[in-house]
TORTOR-900396 format. One record per residue (C-alpha): residue number from 1; residue in one letter; x, y, z. Coordinates in Angstrom, 2 decimals, m for minus. Layout:
% TORTOR-900396
<site><k>NUM</k><r>A</r><east>X</east><north>Y</north><up>Z</up></site>
...
This chain:
% TORTOR-900396
<site><k>1</k><r>X</r><east>13.89</east><north>5.76</north><up>m15.64</up></site>
<site><k>2</k><r>X</r><east>14.74</east><north>7.66</north><up>m18.82</up></site>
<site><k>3</k><r>X</r><east>18.37</east><north>8.65</north><up>m19.14</up></site>
<site><k>4</k><r>X</r><east>20.34</east><north>10.27</north><up>m21.98</up></site>
<site><k>5</k><r>X</r><east>24.13</east><north>10.56</north><up>m21.97</up></site>
<site><k>6</k><r>X</r><east>25.91</east><north>12.55</north><up>m24.67</up></site>
<site><k>7</k><r>X</r><east>29.54</east><north>12.22</north><up>m25.65</up></site>
<site><k>8</k><r>X</r><east>31.87</east><north>13.13</north><up>m28.49</up></site>
<site><k>9</k><r>X</r><east>32.14</east><north>16.89</north><up>m28.21</up></site>
<site><k>10</k><r>X</r><east>35.42</east><north>18.77</north><up>m28.33</up></site>
<site><k>11</k><r>X</r><east>37.53</east><north>21.38</north><up>m30.07</up></site>
<site><k>12</k><r>X</r><east>37.88</east><north>21.13</north><up>m33.84</up></site>
<site><k>13</k><r>X</r><east>39.20</east><north>23.40</north><up>m36.56</up></site>
<site><k>14</k><r>X</r><east>36.89</east><north>24.88</north><up>m39.20</up></site>
<site><k>15</k><r>X</r><east>36.24</east><north>22.30</north><up>m41.90</up></site>
<site><k>16</k><r>X</r><east>36.75</east><north>19.43</north><up>m39.48</up></site>
<site><k>17</k><r>X</r><east>34.40</east><north>16.71</north><up>m38.30</up></site>
<site><k>18</k><r>X</r><east>33.00</east><north>15.38</north><up>m35.05</up></site>
<site><k>19</k><r>X</r><east>30.59</east><north>12.57</north><up>m34.22</up></site>
<site><k>20</k><r>X</r><east>28.32</east><north>12.97</north><up>m31.22</up></site>
<site><k>21</k><r>X</r><east>26.68</east><north>10.04</north><up>m29.48</up></site>
<site><k>22</k><r>X</r><east>23.60</east><north>9.89</north><up>m27.27</up></site>
<site><k>23</k><r>X</r><east>23.27</east><north>6.68</north><up>m25.29</up></site>
<site><k>24</k><r>X</r><east>19.69</east><north>6.16</north><up>m24.11</up></site>
<site><k>25</k><r>X</r><east>18.37</east><north>3.94</north><up>m21.35</up></site>
<site><k>26</k><r>X</r><east>14.96</east><north>3.20</north><up>m19.89</up></site>
<site><k>27</k><r>X</r><east>13.12</east><north>3.27</north><up>m23.24</up></site>
<site><k>28</k><r>X</r><east>13.47</east><north>2.23</north><up>m26.88</up></site>
<site><k>29</k><r>X</r><east>14.82</east><north>4.85</north><up>m29.27</up></site>
<site><k>30</k><r>X</r><east>13.33</east><north>3.04</north><up>m32.27</up></site>
<site><k>31</k><r>X</r><east>9.83</east><north>3.79</north><up>m30.99</up></site>
<site><k>32</k><r>X</r><east>10.58</east><north>7.35</north><up>m29.93</up></site>
<site><k>33</k><r>X</r><east>11.38</east><north>10.74</north><up>m31.43</up></site>
<site><k>34</k><r>X</r><east>15.02</east><north>11.62</north><up>m30.90</up></site>
<site><k>35</k><r>X</r><east>16.48</east><north>15.06</north><up>m31.51</up></site>
<site><k>36</k><r>X</r><east>19.70</east><north>17.01</north><up>m31.31</up></site>
<site><k>37</k><r>X</r><east>19.53</east><north>20.63</north><up>m30.19</up></site>
<site><k>38</k><r>X</r><east>22.27</east><north>23.17</north><up>m29.72</up></site>
<site><k>39</k><r>X</r><east>22.65</east><north>26.38</north><up>m27.79</up></site>
<site><k>40</k><r>X</r><east>25.25</east><north>28.98</north><up>m28.65</up></site>
<site><k>41</k><r>X</r><east>26.35</east><north>31.59</north><up>m26.11</up></site>
<site><k>42</k><r>X</r><east>23.70</east><north>34.28</north><up>m25.80</up></site>
<site><k>43</k><r>X</r><east>21.28</east><north>32.49</north><up>m28.12</up></site>
<site><k>44</k><r>X</r><east>18.22</east><north>30.35</north><up>m27.70</up></site>
<site><k>45</k><r>X</r><east>18.36</east><north>26.59</north><up>m27.97</up></site>
<site><k>46</k><r>X</r><east>17.61</east><north>25.46</north><up>m31.53</up></site>
<site><k>47</k><r>X</r><east>16.70</east><north>22.18</north><up>m33.17</up></site>
<site><k>48</k><r>X</r><east>19.55</east><north>20.82</north><up>m35.27</up></site>
<site><k>49</k><r>X</r><east>18.29</east><north>17.40</north><up>m36.37</up></site>
<site><k>50</k><r>X</r><east>15.64</east><north>14.82</north><up>m35.53</up></site>
<site><k>51</k><r>X</r><east>14.89</east><north>11.18</north><up>m36.25</up></site>
<site><k>52</k><r>X</r><east>11.59</east><north>9.43</north><up>m35.64</up></site>
<site><k>53</k><r>X</r><east>9.59</east><north>6.33</north><up>m36.02</up></site>
<site><k>54</k><r>X</r><east>9.83</east><north>2.69</north><up>m36.87</up></site>
<site><k>55</k><r>X</r><east>9.79</east><north>3.84</north><up>m40.49</up></site>
<site><k>56</k><r>X</r><east>12.64</east><north>6.29</north><up>m40.14</up></site>
<site><k>57</k><r>X</r><east>11.98</east><north>9.96</north><up>m40.78</up></site>
<site><k>58</k><r>X</r><east>14.67</east><north>12.61</north><up>m40.52</up></site>
<site><k>59</k><r>X</r><east>14.67</east><north>16.39</north><up>m40.36</up></site>
<site><k>60</k><r>X</r><east>17.42</east><north>19.01</north><up>m40.31</up></site>
<site><k>61</k><r>X</r><east>17.81</east><north>22.69</north><up>m39.69</up></site>
<site><k>62</k><r>X</r><east>18.52</east><north>24.53</north><up>m42.93</up></site>
<site><k>63</k><r>X</r><east>21.89</east><north>25.67</north><up>m41.56</up></site>
<site><k>64</k><r>X</r><east>23.18</east><north>22.08</north><up>m41.27</up></site>
<site><k>65</k><r>X</r><east>21.59</east><north>20.35</north><up>m44.27</up></site>
<site><k>66</k><r>X</r><east>24.20</east><north>18.57</north><up>m46.35</up></site>
<site><k>67</k><r>X</r><east>26.78</east><north>18.75</north><up>m43.54</up></site>
<site><k>68</k><r>X</r><east>25.20</east><north>16.91</north><up>m40.58</up></site>
<site><k>69</k><r>X</r><east>23.69</east><north>13.44</north><up>m40.53</up></site>
<site><k>70</k><r>X</r><east>21.55</east><north>11.98</north><up>m37.76</up></site>
<site><k>71</k><r>X</r><east>21.39</east><north>8.20</north><up>m37.38</up></site>
<site><k>72</k><r>X</r><east>20.62</east><north>5.56</north><up>m34.82</up></site>
<site><k>73</k><r>X</r><east>21.72</east><north>2.09</north><up>m33.79</up></site>
<site><k>74</k><r>X</r><east>18.71</east><north>0.39</north><up>m32.25</up></site>
<site><k>75</k><r>X</r><east>20.77</east><north>m2.55</north><up>m30.96</up></site>
<site><k>76</k><r>X</r><east>22.91</east><north>m0.10</north><up>m28.96</up></site>
<site><k>77</k><r>X</r><east>19.95</east><north>2.19</north><up>m28.22</up></site>
<site><k>78</k><r>X</r><east>22.15</east><north>5.08</north><up>m29.32</up></site>
<site><k>79</k><r>X</r><east>21.60</east><north>8.07</north><up>m31.57</up></site>
<site><k>80</k><r>X</r><east>24.44</east><north>9.78</north><up>m33.43</up></site>
<site><k>81</k><r>X</r><east>25.08</east><north>13.13</north><up>m35.03</up></site>
<site><k>82</k><r>X</r><east>27.84</east><north>13.12</north><up>m37.64</up></site>
<site><k>83</k><r>X</r><east>29.01</east><north>16.68</north><up>m38.19</up></site>
<site><k>84</k><r>X</r><east>31.17</east><north>17.48</north><up>m41.21</up></site>
<site><k>85</k><r>X</r><east>32.49</east><north>20.72</north><up>m42.67</up></site>
<site><k>86</k><r>X</r><east>32.15</east><north>22.36</north><up>m39.28</up></site>
<site><k>87</k><r>X</r><east>32.00</east><north>26.15</north><up>m39.07</up></site>
<site><k>88</k><r>X</r><east>32.65</east><north>28.53</north><up>m36.18</up></site>
<site><k>89</k><r>X</r><east>28.92</east><north>29.23</north><up>m36.03</up></site>
<site><k>90</k><r>X</r><east>28.33</east><north>25.56</north><up>m35.17</up></site>
<site><k>91</k><r>X</r><east>29.93</east><north>26.22</north><up>m31.79</up></site>
<site><k>92</k><r>X</r><east>27.69</east><north>25.57</north><up>m28.80</up></site>
<site><k>93</k><r>X</r><east>26.46</east><north>23.03</north><up>m26.32</up></site>
<site><k>94</k><r>X</r><east>24.74</east><north>20.14</north><up>m28.06</up></site>
<site><k>95</k><r>X</r><east>21.90</east><north>18.41</north><up>m26.26</up></site>
<site><k>96</k><r>X</r><east>20.20</east><north>15.12</north><up>m26.92</up></site>
<site><k>97</k><r>X</r><east>16.42</east><north>15.23</north><up>m26.54</up></site>
<site><k>98</k><r>X</r><east>13.95</east><north>12.37</north><up>m26.47</up></site>
<site><k>99</k><r>X</r><east>10.18</east><north>12.12</north><up>m26.61</up></site>
<site><k>100</k><r>X</r><east>10.06</east><north>8.56</north><up>m25.30</up></site>
<site><k>101</k><r>X</r><east>7.16</east><north>6.28</north><up>m26.14</up></site>
<site><k>102</k><r>X</r><east>5.25</east><north>5.42</north><up>m23.00</up></site>
<site><k>103</k><r>X</r><east>6.52</east><north>8.32</north><up>m20.91</up></site>
<site><k>104</k><r>X</r><east>5.00</east><north>11.76</north><up>m20.35</up></site>
<site><k>105</k><r>X</r><east>6.81</east><north>14.77</north><up>m21.77</up></site>
<site><k>106</k><r>X</r><east>10.35</east><north>14.79</north><up>m23.05</up></site>
<site><k>107</k><r>X</r><east>13.81</east><north>14.27</north><up>m21.58</up></site>
<site><k>108</k><r>X</r><east>17.20</east><north>15.97</north><up>m22.02</up></site>
<site><k>109</k><r>X</r><east>20.80</east><north>14.94</north><up>m21.69</up></site>
<site><k>110</k><r>X</r><east>23.41</east><north>17.00</north><up>m19.87</up></site>
<site><k>111</k><r>X</r><east>24.91</east><north>18.40</north><up>m23.08</up></site>
<site><k>112</k><r>X</r><east>28.31</east><north>18.22</north><up>m24.73</up></site>
<site><k>113</k><r>X</r><east>30.40</east><north>21.22</north><up>m25.78</up></site>
<site><k>114</k><r>X</r><east>31.41</east><north>21.64</north><up>m29.42</up></site>
<site><k>115</k><r>X</r><east>33.89</east><north>24.39</north><up>m30.24</up></site>
<site><k>116</k><r>X</r><east>34.89</east><north>25.15</north><up>m33.82</up></site>
<site><k>117</k><r>X</r><east>37.90</east><north>27.43</north><up>m33.87</up></site>
<site><k>118</k><r>X</r><east>41.31</east><north>27.80</north><up>m35.44</up></site>
């Protein structure tokens, strides 16, 4: 059974940093596409960052390039999102998403709240 559990959200001041974690079980993240999405109040869910493949490929939304870094630890089967220079507009619920190899469709975590405010 595929399961994704996010952690690491919280309240941070503008300019601060947070590191989100997504612990996966039931499949191998190194053979799957893993993504972070976010949804701000009143807005649609948007892709923030993604990491794929045995030969690692990464992608980022233009709004977070140079500030956010996606990474993974295959031994821990965990994906991370390091968020630096946070802005109020980064506020939202952050979701881990997986397109697991060997399973139909994709899977979502429960989300973790990130609030950037002074």
